[in-house]
mmCIF entry with sequence, helices, sheets and N, C-alpha, C, O atoms, coordinates in Angstrom:
data_MODEL
# 
_entry.id   MODEL 
# 
_entity.id                         1 
_entity.type                       polymer 
_entity.pdbx_number_of_molecules   1 
# 
_entity_poly.entity_id                      1 
_entity_poly.type                           'polypeptide(L)' 
_entity_poly.nstd_linkage                   no 
_entity_poly.nstd_monomer                   no 
_entity_poly.pdbx_seq_one_letter_code       MLDHIKRFWKEEDGMGVVEIALIIIVIVGVVILFRDKVEKLIEDIFKKINNEYESV 
_entity_poly.pdbx_seq_one_letter_code_can   MLDHIKRFWKEEDGMGVVEIALIIIVIVGVVILFRDKVEKLIEDIFKKINNEYESV 
_entity_poly.pdbx_strand_id                 A 
# 
loop_
_entity_poly_seq.entity_id 
_entity_poly_seq.num 
_entity_poly_seq.mon_id 
_entity_poly_seq.hetero 
1 1  MET n 
1 2  LEU n 
1 3  ASP n 
1 4  HIS n 
1 5  ILE n 
1 6  LYS n 
1 7  ARG n 
1 8  PHE n 
1 9  TRP n 
1 10 LYS n 
1 11 GLU n 
1 12 GLU n 
1 13 ASP n 
1 14 GLY n 
1 15 MET n 
1 16 GLY n 
1 17 VAL n 
1 18 VAL n 
1 19 GLU n 
1 20 ILE n 
1 21 ALA n 
1 22 LEU n 
1 23 ILE n 
1 24 ILE n 
1 25 ILE n 
1 26 VAL n 
1 27 ILE n 
1 28 VAL n 
1 29 GLY n 
1 30 VAL n 
1 31 VAL n 
1 32 ILE n 
1 33 LEU n 
1 34 PHE n 
1 35 ARG n 
1 36 ASP n 
1 37 LYS n 
1 38 VAL n 
1 39 GLU n 
1 40 LYS n 
1 41 LEU n 
1 42 ILE n 
1 43 GLU n 
1 44 ASP n 
1 45 ILE n 
1 46 PHE n 
1 47 LYS n 
1 48 LYS n 
1 49 ILE n 
1 50 ASN n 
1 51 ASN n 
1 52 GLU n 
1 53 TYR n 
1 54 GLU n 
1 55 SER n 
1 56 VAL n 
# 
_struct_asym.id          A 
_struct_asym.entity_id   1 
# 
loop_
_struct_conf.conf_type_id 
_struct_conf.id 
_struct_conf.pdbx_PDB_helix_id 
_struct_conf.beg_label_comp_id 
_struct_conf.beg_label_asym_id 
_struct_conf.beg_label_seq_id 
_struct_conf.pdbx_beg_PDB_ins_code 
_struct_conf.end_label_comp_id 
_struct_conf.end_label_asym_id 
_struct_conf.end_label_seq_id 
_struct_conf.pdbx_end_PDB_ins_code 
_struct_conf.beg_auth_comp_id 
_struct_conf.beg_auth_asym_id 
_struct_conf.beg_auth_seq_id 
_struct_conf.end_auth_comp_id 
_struct_conf.end_auth_asym_id 
_struct_conf.end_auth_seq_id 
_struct_conf.pdbx_PDB_helix_class 
_struct_conf.details 
_struct_conf.pdbx_PDB_helix_length 
HELX_P HELX_P1 AA1 LEU A 2  ? LYS A 10 ? LEU A 2  LYS A 10 1 ? 9  
HELX_P HELX_P2 AA2 MET A 15 ? LEU A 33 ? MET A 15 LEU A 33 1 ? 19 
HELX_P HELX_P3 AA3 ARG A 35 ? SER A 55 ? ARG A 35 SER A 55 1 ? 21 
# 
_struct_conf_type.id          HELX_P 
_struct_conf_type.criteria    ? 
_struct_conf_type.reference   ? 
# 
loop_
_atom_site.group_PDB 
_atom_site.id 
_atom_site.type_symbol 
_atom_site.label_atom_id 
_atom_site.label_alt_id 
_atom_site.label_comp_id 
_atom_site.label_asym_id 
_atom_site.label_entity_id 
_atom_site.label_seq_id 
_atom_site.pdbx_PDB_ins_code 
_atom_site.Cartn_x 
_atom_site.Cartn_y 
_atom_site.Cartn_z 
_atom_site.occupancy 
_atom_site.B_iso_or_equiv 
_atom_site.pdbx_formal_charge 
_atom_site.auth_seq_id 
_atom_site.auth_comp_id 
_atom_site.auth_asym_id 
_atom_site.auth_atom_id 
_atom_site.pdbx_PDB_model_num 
ATOM 1   N N  . MET A 1 1  ? -4.510 23.812  -23.954 1.00 0.00 ? 1  MET A N  1 
ATOM 2   C CA . MET A 1 1  ? -3.813 24.025  -22.704 1.00 0.00 ? 1  MET A CA 1 
ATOM 3   C C  . MET A 1 1  ? -4.637 23.503  -21.526 1.00 0.00 ? 1  MET A C  1 
ATOM 4   O O  . MET A 1 1  ? -4.091 22.891  -20.608 1.00 0.00 ? 1  MET A O  1 
ATOM 5   N N  . LEU A 1 2  ? -5.917 23.739  -21.552 1.00 0.00 ? 2  LEU A N  1 
ATOM 6   C CA . LEU A 1 2  ? -6.798 23.269  -20.484 1.00 0.00 ? 2  LEU A CA 1 
ATOM 7   C C  . LEU A 1 2  ? -6.801 21.746  -20.419 1.00 0.00 ? 2  LEU A C  1 
ATOM 8   O O  . LEU A 1 2  ? -6.890 21.167  -19.336 1.00 0.00 ? 2  LEU A O  1 
ATOM 9   N N  . ASP A 1 3  ? -6.703 21.094  -21.586 1.00 0.00 ? 3  ASP A N  1 
ATOM 10  C CA . ASP A 1 3  ? -6.659 19.635  -21.638 1.00 0.00 ? 3  ASP A CA 1 
ATOM 11  C C  . ASP A 1 3  ? -5.402 19.101  -20.949 1.00 0.00 ? 3  ASP A C  1 
ATOM 12  O O  . ASP A 1 3  ? -5.459 18.086  -20.254 1.00 0.00 ? 3  ASP A O  1 
ATOM 13  N N  . HIS A 1 4  ? -4.265 19.781  -21.140 1.00 0.00 ? 4  HIS A N  1 
ATOM 14  C CA . HIS A 1 4  ? -3.016 19.379  -20.486 1.00 0.00 ? 4  HIS A CA 1 
ATOM 15  C C  . HIS A 1 4  ? -3.127 19.504  -18.962 1.00 0.00 ? 4  HIS A C  1 
ATOM 16  O O  . HIS A 1 4  ? -2.633 18.651  -18.225 1.00 0.00 ? 4  HIS A O  1 
ATOM 17  N N  . ILE A 1 5  ? -3.762 20.545  -18.512 1.00 0.00 ? 5  ILE A N  1 
ATOM 18  C CA . ILE A 1 5  ? -3.928 20.757  -17.071 1.00 0.00 ? 5  ILE A CA 1 
ATOM 19  C C  . ILE A 1 5  ? -4.822 19.674  -16.475 1.00 0.00 ? 5  ILE A C  1 
ATOM 20  O O  . ILE A 1 5  ? -4.548 19.173  -15.384 1.00 0.00 ? 5  ILE A O  1 
ATOM 21  N N  . LYS A 1 6  ? -5.892 19.311  -17.185 1.00 0.00 ? 6  LYS A N  1 
ATOM 22  C CA . LYS A 1 6  ? -6.781 18.266  -16.701 1.00 0.00 ? 6  LYS A CA 1 
ATOM 23  C C  . LYS A 1 6  ? -6.059 16.925  -16.619 1.00 0.00 ? 6  LYS A C  1 
ATOM 24  O O  . LYS A 1 6  ? -6.221 16.190  -15.644 1.00 0.00 ? 6  LYS A O  1 
ATOM 25  N N  . ARG A 1 7  ? -5.256 16.601  -17.645 1.00 0.00 ? 7  ARG A N  1 
ATOM 26  C CA . ARG A 1 7  ? -4.500 15.343  -17.629 1.00 0.00 ? 7  ARG A CA 1 
ATOM 27  C C  . ARG A 1 7  ? -3.478 15.336  -16.492 1.00 0.00 ? 7  ARG A C  1 
ATOM 28  O O  . ARG A 1 7  ? -3.307 14.319  -15.819 1.00 0.00 ? 7  ARG A O  1 
ATOM 29  N N  . PHE A 1 8  ? -2.803 16.457  -16.277 1.00 0.00 ? 8  PHE A N  1 
ATOM 30  C CA . PHE A 1 8  ? -1.828 16.550  -15.202 1.00 0.00 ? 8  PHE A CA 1 
ATOM 31  C C  . PHE A 1 8  ? -2.502 16.356  -13.850 1.00 0.00 ? 8  PHE A C  1 
ATOM 32  O O  . PHE A 1 8  ? -1.947 15.700  -12.969 1.00 0.00 ? 8  PHE A O  1 
ATOM 33  N N  . TRP A 1 9  ? -3.680 16.915  -13.682 1.00 0.00 ? 9  TRP A N  1 
ATOM 34  C CA . TRP A 1 9  ? -4.403 16.825  -12.415 1.00 0.00 ? 9  TRP A CA 1 
ATOM 35  C C  . TRP A 1 9  ? -4.842 15.389  -12.126 1.00 0.00 ? 9  TRP A C  1 
ATOM 36  O O  . TRP A 1 9  ? -4.863 14.966  -10.970 1.00 0.00 ? 9  TRP A O  1 
ATOM 37  N N  . LYS A 1 10 ? -5.195 14.633  -13.184 1.00 0.00 ? 10 LYS A N  1 
ATOM 38  C CA . LYS A 1 10 ? -5.671 13.262  -13.008 1.00 0.00 ? 10 LYS A CA 1 
ATOM 39  C C  . LYS A 1 10 ? -4.528 12.250  -12.919 1.00 0.00 ? 10 LYS A C  1 
ATOM 40  O O  . LYS A 1 10 ? -4.771 11.098  -12.559 1.00 0.00 ? 10 LYS A O  1 
ATOM 41  N N  . GLU A 1 11 ? -3.308 12.635  -13.233 1.00 0.00 ? 11 GLU A N  1 
ATOM 42  C CA . GLU A 1 11 ? -2.166 11.745  -13.194 1.00 0.00 ? 11 GLU A CA 1 
ATOM 43  C C  . GLU A 1 11 ? -1.883 11.318  -11.765 1.00 0.00 ? 11 GLU A C  1 
ATOM 44  O O  . GLU A 1 11 ? -1.931 12.138  -10.848 1.00 0.00 ? 11 GLU A O  1 
ATOM 45  N N  . GLU A 1 12 ? -1.585 10.028  -11.569 1.00 0.00 ? 12 GLU A N  1 
ATOM 46  C CA . GLU A 1 12 ? -1.343 9.520   -10.225 1.00 0.00 ? 12 GLU A CA 1 
ATOM 47  C C  . GLU A 1 12 ? 0.012  8.836   -10.115 1.00 0.00 ? 12 GLU A C  1 
ATOM 48  O O  . GLU A 1 12 ? 0.201  8.024   -9.208  1.00 0.00 ? 12 GLU A O  1 
ATOM 49  N N  . ASP A 1 13 ? 0.943  9.122   -10.980 1.00 0.00 ? 13 ASP A N  1 
ATOM 50  C CA . ASP A 1 13 ? 2.238  8.452   -10.966 1.00 0.00 ? 13 ASP A CA 1 
ATOM 51  C C  . ASP A 1 13 ? 3.032  8.745   -9.703  1.00 0.00 ? 13 ASP A C  1 
ATOM 52  O O  . ASP A 1 13 ? 3.704  7.855   -9.181  1.00 0.00 ? 13 ASP A O  1 
ATOM 53  N N  . GLY A 1 14 ? 2.970  9.963   -9.205  1.00 0.00 ? 14 GLY A N  1 
ATOM 54  C CA . GLY A 1 14 ? 3.760  10.333  -8.041  1.00 0.00 ? 14 GLY A CA 1 
ATOM 55  C C  . GLY A 1 14 ? 3.110  10.010  -6.709  1.00 0.00 ? 14 GLY A C  1 
ATOM 56  O O  . GLY A 1 14 ? 3.706  10.263  -5.662  1.00 0.00 ? 14 GLY A O  1 
ATOM 57  N N  . MET A 1 15 ? 1.922  9.467   -6.718  1.00 0.00 ? 15 MET A N  1 
ATOM 58  C CA . MET A 1 15 ? 1.214  9.212   -5.468  1.00 0.00 ? 15 MET A CA 1 
ATOM 59  C C  . MET A 1 15 ? 1.919  8.163   -4.619  1.00 0.00 ? 15 MET A C  1 
ATOM 60  O O  . MET A 1 15 ? 1.887  8.262   -3.392  1.00 0.00 ? 15 MET A O  1 
ATOM 61  N N  . GLY A 1 16 ? 2.550  7.170   -5.218  1.00 0.00 ? 16 GLY A N  1 
ATOM 62  C CA . GLY A 1 16 ? 3.236  6.140   -4.463  1.00 0.00 ? 16 GLY A CA 1 
ATOM 63  C C  . GLY A 1 16 ? 4.355  6.716   -3.620  1.00 0.00 ? 16 GLY A C  1 
ATOM 64  O O  . GLY A 1 16 ? 4.532  6.325   -2.466  1.00 0.00 ? 16 GLY A O  1 
ATOM 65  N N  . VAL A 1 17 ? 5.103  7.633   -4.183  1.00 0.00 ? 17 VAL A N  1 
ATOM 66  C CA . VAL A 1 17 ? 6.215  8.256   -3.467  1.00 0.00 ? 17 VAL A CA 1 
ATOM 67  C C  . VAL A 1 17 ? 5.689  9.063   -2.287  1.00 0.00 ? 17 VAL A C  1 
ATOM 68  O O  . VAL A 1 17 ? 6.262  9.015   -1.199  1.00 0.00 ? 17 VAL A O  1 
ATOM 69  N N  . VAL A 1 18 ? 4.618  9.792   -2.491  1.00 0.00 ? 18 VAL A N  1 
ATOM 70  C CA . VAL A 1 18 ? 4.039  10.602  -1.413  1.00 0.00 ? 18 VAL A CA 1 
ATOM 71  C C  . VAL A 1 18 ? 3.532  9.702   -0.292  1.00 0.00 ? 18 VAL A C  1 
ATOM 72  O O  . VAL A 1 18 ? 3.736  10.002  0.884   1.00 0.00 ? 18 VAL A O  1 
ATOM 73  N N  . GLU A 1 19 ? 2.879  8.615   -0.644  1.00 0.00 ? 19 GLU A N  1 
ATOM 74  C CA . GLU A 1 19 ? 2.354  7.706   0.368   1.00 0.00 ? 19 GLU A CA 1 
ATOM 75  C C  . GLU A 1 19 ? 3.482  7.071   1.172   1.00 0.00 ? 19 GLU A C  1 
ATOM 76  O O  . GLU A 1 19 ? 3.388  6.970   2.395   1.00 0.00 ? 19 GLU A O  1 
ATOM 77  N N  . ILE A 1 20 ? 4.541  6.646   0.503   1.00 0.00 ? 20 ILE A N  1 
ATOM 78  C CA . ILE A 1 20 ? 5.684  6.054   1.199   1.00 0.00 ? 20 ILE A CA 1 
ATOM 79  C C  . ILE A 1 20 ? 6.332  7.078   2.126   1.00 0.00 ? 20 ILE A C  1 
ATOM 80  O O  . ILE A 1 20 ? 6.697  6.752   3.256   1.00 0.00 ? 20 ILE A O  1 
ATOM 81  N N  . ALA A 1 21 ? 6.476  8.305   1.654   1.00 0.00 ? 21 ALA A N  1 
ATOM 82  C CA . ALA A 1 21 ? 7.073  9.354   2.484   1.00 0.00 ? 21 ALA A CA 1 
ATOM 83  C C  . ALA A 1 21 ? 6.223  9.608   3.726   1.00 0.00 ? 21 ALA A C  1 
ATOM 84  O O  . ALA A 1 21 ? 6.767  9.786   4.816   1.00 0.00 ? 21 ALA A O  1 
ATOM 85  N N  . LEU A 1 22 ? 4.912  9.627   3.582   1.00 0.00 ? 22 LEU A N  1 
ATOM 86  C CA . LEU A 1 22 ? 4.034  9.839   4.743   1.00 0.00 ? 22 LEU A CA 1 
ATOM 87  C C  . LEU A 1 22 ? 4.123  8.681   5.728   1.00 0.00 ? 22 LEU A C  1 
ATOM 88  O O  . LEU A 1 22 ? 4.105  8.899   6.940   1.00 0.00 ? 22 LEU A O  1 
ATOM 89  N N  . ILE A 1 23 ? 4.218  7.460   5.227   1.00 0.00 ? 23 ILE A N  1 
ATOM 90  C CA . ILE A 1 23 ? 4.353  6.304   6.110   1.00 0.00 ? 23 ILE A CA 1 
ATOM 91  C C  . ILE A 1 23 ? 5.659  6.385   6.893   1.00 0.00 ? 23 ILE A C  1 
ATOM 92  O O  . ILE A 1 23 ? 5.682  6.116   8.094   1.00 0.00 ? 23 ILE A O  1 
ATOM 93  N N  . ILE A 1 24 ? 6.746  6.754   6.216   1.00 0.00 ? 24 ILE A N  1 
ATOM 94  C CA . ILE A 1 24 ? 8.040  6.891   6.890   1.00 0.00 ? 24 ILE A CA 1 
ATOM 95  C C  . ILE A 1 24 ? 7.977  7.977   7.956   1.00 0.00 ? 24 ILE A C  1 
ATOM 96  O O  . ILE A 1 24 ? 8.506  7.802   9.054   1.00 0.00 ? 24 ILE A O  1 
ATOM 97  N N  . ILE A 1 25 ? 7.336  9.089   7.640   1.00 0.00 ? 25 ILE A N  1 
ATOM 98  C CA . ILE A 1 25 ? 7.207  10.183  8.614   1.00 0.00 ? 25 ILE A CA 1 
ATOM 99  C C  . ILE A 1 25 ? 6.429  9.725   9.844   1.00 0.00 ? 25 ILE A C  1 
ATOM 100 O O  . ILE A 1 25 ? 6.799  10.061  10.969  1.00 0.00 ? 25 ILE A O  1 
ATOM 101 N N  . VAL A 1 26 ? 5.369  8.971   9.644   1.00 0.00 ? 26 VAL A N  1 
ATOM 102 C CA . VAL A 1 26 ? 4.574  8.476   10.769  1.00 0.00 ? 26 VAL A CA 1 
ATOM 103 C C  . VAL A 1 26 ? 5.399  7.507   11.620  1.00 0.00 ? 26 VAL A C  1 
ATOM 104 O O  . VAL A 1 26 ? 5.356  7.576   12.848  1.00 0.00 ? 26 VAL A O  1 
ATOM 105 N N  . ILE A 1 27 ? 6.147  6.608   10.981  1.00 0.00 ? 27 ILE A N  1 
ATOM 106 C CA . ILE A 1 27 ? 6.970  5.653   11.725  1.00 0.00 ? 27 ILE A CA 1 
ATOM 107 C C  . ILE A 1 27 ? 8.037  6.377   12.542  1.00 0.00 ? 27 ILE A C  1 
ATOM 108 O O  . ILE A 1 27 ? 8.258  6.055   13.709  1.00 0.00 ? 27 ILE A O  1 
ATOM 109 N N  . VAL A 1 28 ? 8.694  7.353   11.925  1.00 0.00 ? 28 VAL A N  1 
ATOM 110 C CA . VAL A 1 28 ? 9.717  8.125   12.637  1.00 0.00 ? 28 VAL A CA 1 
ATOM 111 C C  . VAL A 1 28 ? 9.081  8.871   13.811  1.00 0.00 ? 28 VAL A C  1 
ATOM 112 O O  . VAL A 1 28 ? 9.668  8.933   14.891  1.00 0.00 ? 28 VAL A O  1 
ATOM 113 N N  . GLY A 1 29 ? 7.907  9.429   13.614  1.00 0.00 ? 29 GLY A N  1 
ATOM 114 C CA . GLY A 1 29 ? 7.213  10.131  14.698  1.00 0.00 ? 29 GLY A CA 1 
ATOM 115 C C  . GLY A 1 29 ? 6.884  9.215   15.856  1.00 0.00 ? 29 GLY A C  1 
ATOM 116 O O  . GLY A 1 29 ? 7.044  9.597   17.016  1.00 0.00 ? 29 GLY A O  1 
ATOM 117 N N  . VAL A 1 30 ? 6.424  8.004   15.557  1.00 0.00 ? 30 VAL A N  1 
ATOM 118 C CA . VAL A 1 30 ? 6.102  7.038   16.613  1.00 0.00 ? 30 VAL A CA 1 
ATOM 119 C C  . VAL A 1 30 ? 7.367  6.647   17.370  1.00 0.00 ? 30 VAL A C  1 
ATOM 120 O O  . VAL A 1 30 ? 7.356  6.550   18.597  1.00 0.00 ? 30 VAL A O  1 
ATOM 121 N N  . VAL A 1 31 ? 8.460  6.424   16.637  1.00 0.00 ? 31 VAL A N  1 
ATOM 122 C CA . VAL A 1 31 ? 9.725  6.069   17.290  1.00 0.00 ? 31 VAL A CA 1 
ATOM 123 C C  . VAL A 1 31 ? 10.206 7.198   18.186  1.00 0.00 ? 31 VAL A C  1 
ATOM 124 O O  . VAL A 1 31 ? 10.708 6.950   19.282  1.00 0.00 ? 31 VAL A O  1 
ATOM 125 N N  . ILE A 1 32 ? 10.059 8.436   17.730  1.00 0.00 ? 32 ILE A N  1 
ATOM 126 C CA . ILE A 1 32 ? 10.478 9.578   18.549  1.00 0.00 ? 32 ILE A CA 1 
ATOM 127 C C  . ILE A 1 32 ? 9.611  9.682   19.809  1.00 0.00 ? 32 ILE A C  1 
ATOM 128 O O  . ILE A 1 32 ? 10.124 9.958   20.894  1.00 0.00 ? 32 ILE A O  1 
ATOM 129 N N  . LEU A 1 33 ? 8.309  9.462   19.668  1.00 0.00 ? 33 LEU A N  1 
ATOM 130 C CA . LEU A 1 33 ? 7.414  9.541   20.826  1.00 0.00 ? 33 LEU A CA 1 
ATOM 131 C C  . LEU A 1 33 ? 7.725  8.466   21.861  1.00 0.00 ? 33 LEU A C  1 
ATOM 132 O O  . LEU A 1 33 ? 7.670  8.719   23.065  1.00 0.00 ? 33 LEU A O  1 
ATOM 133 N N  . PHE A 1 34 ? 8.051  7.270   21.390  1.00 0.00 ? 34 PHE A N  1 
ATOM 134 C CA . PHE A 1 34 ? 8.275  6.150   22.296  1.00 0.00 ? 34 PHE A CA 1 
ATOM 135 C C  . PHE A 1 34 ? 9.748  5.745   22.332  1.00 0.00 ? 34 PHE A C  1 
ATOM 136 O O  . PHE A 1 34 ? 10.074 4.571   22.510  1.00 0.00 ? 34 PHE A O  1 
ATOM 137 N N  . ARG A 1 35 ? 10.626 6.718   22.161  1.00 0.00 ? 35 ARG A N  1 
ATOM 138 C CA . ARG A 1 35 ? 12.063 6.453   22.079  1.00 0.00 ? 35 ARG A CA 1 
ATOM 139 C C  . ARG A 1 35 ? 12.582 5.725   23.313  1.00 0.00 ? 35 ARG A C  1 
ATOM 140 O O  . ARG A 1 35 ? 13.337 4.759   23.192  1.00 0.00 ? 35 ARG A O  1 
ATOM 141 N N  . ASP A 1 36 ? 12.188 6.175   24.488  1.00 0.00 ? 36 ASP A N  1 
ATOM 142 C CA . ASP A 1 36 ? 12.676 5.549   25.721  1.00 0.00 ? 36 ASP A CA 1 
ATOM 143 C C  . ASP A 1 36 ? 12.251 4.085   25.806  1.00 0.00 ? 36 ASP A C  1 
ATOM 144 O O  . ASP A 1 36 ? 13.049 3.224   26.178  1.00 0.00 ? 36 ASP A O  1 
ATOM 145 N N  . LYS A 1 37 ? 11.015 3.810   25.468  1.00 0.00 ? 37 LYS A N  1 
ATOM 146 C CA . LYS A 1 37 ? 10.524 2.431   25.526  1.00 0.00 ? 37 LYS A CA 1 
ATOM 147 C C  . LYS A 1 37 ? 11.207 1.553   24.482  1.00 0.00 ? 37 LYS A C  1 
ATOM 148 O O  . LYS A 1 37 ? 11.511 0.391   24.750  1.00 0.00 ? 37 LYS A O  1 
ATOM 149 N N  . VAL A 1 38 ? 11.448 2.104   23.292  1.00 0.00 ? 38 VAL A N  1 
ATOM 150 C CA . VAL A 1 38 ? 12.126 1.350   22.240  1.00 0.00 ? 38 VAL A CA 1 
ATOM 151 C C  . VAL A 1 38 ? 13.562 1.058   22.645  1.00 0.00 ? 38 VAL A C  1 
ATOM 152 O O  . VAL A 1 38 ? 14.047 -0.055  22.440  1.00 0.00 ? 38 VAL A O  1 
ATOM 153 N N  . GLU A 1 39 ? 14.252 2.046   23.221  1.00 0.00 ? 39 GLU A N  1 
ATOM 154 C CA . GLU A 1 39 ? 15.628 1.832   23.681  1.00 0.00 ? 39 GLU A CA 1 
ATOM 155 C C  . GLU A 1 39 ? 15.683 0.759   24.760  1.00 0.00 ? 39 GLU A C  1 
ATOM 156 O O  . GLU A 1 39 ? 16.569 -0.095  24.734  1.00 0.00 ? 39 GLU A O  1 
ATOM 157 N N  . LYS A 1 40 ? 14.744 0.789   25.711  1.00 0.00 ? 40 LYS A N  1 
ATOM 158 C CA . LYS A 1 40 ? 14.726 -0.207  26.778  1.00 0.00 ? 40 LYS A CA 1 
ATOM 159 C C  . LYS A 1 40 ? 14.437 -1.590  26.207  1.00 0.00 ? 40 LYS A C  1 
ATOM 160 O O  . LYS A 1 40 ? 15.047 -2.571  26.632  1.00 0.00 ? 40 LYS A O  1 
ATOM 161 N N  . LEU A 1 41 ? 13.529 -1.681  25.264  1.00 0.00 ? 41 LEU A N  1 
ATOM 162 C CA . LEU A 1 41 ? 13.199 -2.963  24.644  1.00 0.00 ? 41 LEU A CA 1 
ATOM 163 C C  . LEU A 1 41 ? 14.417 -3.553  23.936  1.00 0.00 ? 41 LEU A C  1 
ATOM 164 O O  . LEU A 1 41 ? 14.721 -4.735  24.095  1.00 0.00 ? 41 LEU A O  1 
ATOM 165 N N  . ILE A 1 42 ? 15.106 -2.731  23.159  1.00 0.00 ? 42 ILE A N  1 
ATOM 166 C CA . ILE A 1 42 ? 16.295 -3.203  22.438  1.00 0.00 ? 42 ILE A CA 1 
ATOM 167 C C  . ILE A 1 42 ? 17.392 -3.599  23.429  1.00 0.00 ? 42 ILE A C  1 
ATOM 168 O O  . ILE A 1 42 ? 18.064 -4.613  23.242  1.00 0.00 ? 42 ILE A O  1 
ATOM 169 N N  . GLU A 1 43 ? 17.568 -2.808  24.466  1.00 0.00 ? 43 GLU A N  1 
ATOM 170 C CA . GLU A 1 43 ? 18.577 -3.115  25.483  1.00 0.00 ? 43 GLU A CA 1 
ATOM 171 C C  . GLU A 1 43 ? 18.262 -4.448  26.163  1.00 0.00 ? 43 GLU A C  1 
ATOM 172 O O  . GLU A 1 43 ? 19.162 -5.263  26.369  1.00 0.00 ? 43 GLU A O  1 
ATOM 173 N N  . ASP A 1 44 ? 17.009 -4.676  26.510  1.00 0.00 ? 44 ASP A N  1 
ATOM 174 C CA . ASP A 1 44 ? 16.618 -5.939  27.140  1.00 0.00 ? 44 ASP A CA 1 
ATOM 175 C C  . ASP A 1 44 ? 16.848 -7.127  26.205  1.00 0.00 ? 44 ASP A C  1 
ATOM 176 O O  . ASP A 1 44 ? 17.283 -8.191  26.645  1.00 0.00 ? 44 ASP A O  1 
ATOM 177 N N  . ILE A 1 45 ? 16.560 -6.945  24.934  1.00 0.00 ? 45 ILE A N  1 
ATOM 178 C CA . ILE A 1 45 ? 16.769 -8.021  23.959  1.00 0.00 ? 45 ILE A CA 1 
ATOM 179 C C  . ILE A 1 45 ? 18.249 -8.381  23.876  1.00 0.00 ? 45 ILE A C  1 
ATOM 180 O O  . ILE A 1 45 ? 18.606 -9.559  23.884  1.00 0.00 ? 45 ILE A O  1 
ATOM 181 N N  . PHE A 1 46 ? 19.114 -7.362  23.795  1.00 0.00 ? 46 PHE A N  1 
ATOM 182 C CA . PHE A 1 46 ? 20.546 -7.637  23.700  1.00 0.00 ? 46 PHE A CA 1 
ATOM 183 C C  . PHE A 1 46 ? 21.094 -8.244  24.996  1.00 0.00 ? 46 PHE A C  1 
ATOM 184 O O  . PHE A 1 46 ? 21.987 -9.089  24.943  1.00 0.00 ? 46 PHE A O  1 
ATOM 185 N N  . LYS A 1 47 ? 20.578 -7.832  26.154  1.00 0.00 ? 47 LYS A N  1 
ATOM 186 C CA . LYS A 1 47 ? 21.002 -8.439  27.415  1.00 0.00 ? 47 LYS A CA 1 
ATOM 187 C C  . LYS A 1 47 ? 20.628 -9.918  27.454  1.00 0.00 ? 47 LYS A C  1 
ATOM 188 O O  . LYS A 1 47 ? 21.410 -10.760 27.895  1.00 0.00 ? 47 LYS A O  1 
ATOM 189 N N  . LYS A 1 48 ? 19.425 -10.216 26.987  1.00 0.00 ? 48 LYS A N  1 
ATOM 190 C CA . LYS A 1 48 ? 18.963 -11.606 26.962  1.00 0.00 ? 48 LYS A CA 1 
ATOM 191 C C  . LYS A 1 48 ? 19.833 -12.437 26.024  1.00 0.00 ? 48 LYS A C  1 
ATOM 192 O O  . LYS A 1 48 ? 20.221 -13.555 26.363  1.00 0.00 ? 48 LYS A O  1 
ATOM 193 N N  . ILE A 1 49 ? 20.136 -11.902 24.858  1.00 0.00 ? 49 ILE A N  1 
ATOM 194 C CA . ILE A 1 49 ? 20.990 -12.597 23.902  1.00 0.00 ? 49 ILE A CA 1 
ATOM 195 C C  . ILE A 1 49 ? 22.371 -12.829 24.505  1.00 0.00 ? 49 ILE A C  1 
ATOM 196 O O  . ILE A 1 49 ? 22.934 -13.917 24.381  1.00 0.00 ? 49 ILE A O  1 
ATOM 197 N N  . ASN A 1 50 ? 22.912 -11.810 25.153  1.00 0.00 ? 50 ASN A N  1 
ATOM 198 C CA . ASN A 1 50 ? 24.244 -11.902 25.760  1.00 0.00 ? 50 ASN A CA 1 
ATOM 199 C C  . ASN A 1 50 ? 24.255 -12.944 26.882  1.00 0.00 ? 50 ASN A C  1 
ATOM 200 O O  . ASN A 1 50 ? 25.194 -13.733 26.984  1.00 0.00 ? 50 ASN A O  1 
ATOM 201 N N  . ASN A 1 51 ? 23.228 -12.951 27.714  1.00 0.00 ? 51 ASN A N  1 
ATOM 202 C CA . ASN A 1 51 ? 23.140 -13.935 28.805  1.00 0.00 ? 51 ASN A CA 1 
ATOM 203 C C  . ASN A 1 51 ? 23.052 -15.357 28.279  1.00 0.00 ? 51 ASN A C  1 
ATOM 204 O O  . ASN A 1 51 ? 23.697 -16.260 28.812  1.00 0.00 ? 51 ASN A O  1 
ATOM 205 N N  . GLU A 1 52 ? 22.256 -15.562 27.233  1.00 0.00 ? 52 GLU A N  1 
ATOM 206 C CA . GLU A 1 52 ? 22.133 -16.892 26.643  1.00 0.00 ? 52 GLU A CA 1 
ATOM 207 C C  . GLU A 1 52 ? 23.438 -17.307 25.967  1.00 0.00 ? 52 GLU A C  1 
ATOM 208 O O  . GLU A 1 52 ? 23.800 -18.484 25.987  1.00 0.00 ? 52 GLU A O  1 
ATOM 209 N N  . TYR A 1 53 ? 24.136 -16.362 25.379  1.00 0.00 ? 53 TYR A N  1 
ATOM 210 C CA . TYR A 1 53 ? 25.410 -16.658 24.728  1.00 0.00 ? 53 TYR A CA 1 
ATOM 211 C C  . TYR A 1 53 ? 26.464 -17.070 25.766  1.00 0.00 ? 53 TYR A C  1 
ATOM 212 O O  . TYR A 1 53 ? 27.244 -17.992 25.528  1.00 0.00 ? 53 TYR A O  1 
ATOM 213 N N  . GLU A 1 54 ? 26.486 -16.391 26.907  1.00 0.00 ? 54 GLU A N  1 
ATOM 214 C CA . GLU A 1 54 ? 27.446 -16.709 27.962  1.00 0.00 ? 54 GLU A CA 1 
ATOM 215 C C  . GLU A 1 54 ? 27.162 -18.062 28.599  1.00 0.00 ? 54 GLU A C  1 
ATOM 216 O O  . GLU A 1 54 ? 28.086 -18.726 29.068  1.00 0.00 ? 54 GLU A O  1 
ATOM 217 N N  . SER A 1 55 ? 25.925 -18.473 28.624  1.00 0.00 ? 55 SER A N  1 
ATOM 218 C CA . SER A 1 55 ? 25.585 -19.753 29.236  1.00 0.00 ? 55 SER A CA 1 
ATOM 219 C C  . SER A 1 55 ? 25.918 -20.946 28.348  1.00 0.00 ? 55 SER A C  1 
ATOM 220 O O  . SER A 1 55 ? 25.908 -22.084 28.816  1.00 0.00 ? 55 SER A O  1 
ATOM 221 N N  . VAL A 1 56 ? 26.208 -20.706 27.096  1.00 0.00 ? 56 VAL A N  1 
ATOM 222 C CA . VAL A 1 56 ? 26.529 -21.813 26.167  1.00 0.00 ? 56 VAL A CA 1 
ATOM 223 C C  . VAL A 1 56 ? 27.950 -22.209 26.259  1.00 0.00 ? 56 VAL A C  1 
ATOM 224 O O  . VAL A 1 56 ? 28.385 -23.118 25.552  1.00 0.00 ? 56 VAL A O  1 
# 
């Protein structure tokens, strides 16, 4: 039984999922912190695209 516990403890199969989840959480947190700046950036990009489209 102790051998099974040691093998389970050393197993790293699920580490990739945990790392990806933490990266997603950090990205979402950064977006929430800088939401206003991100919204303004996206709005400016779409305005620029729209202006260039109208000039064609």
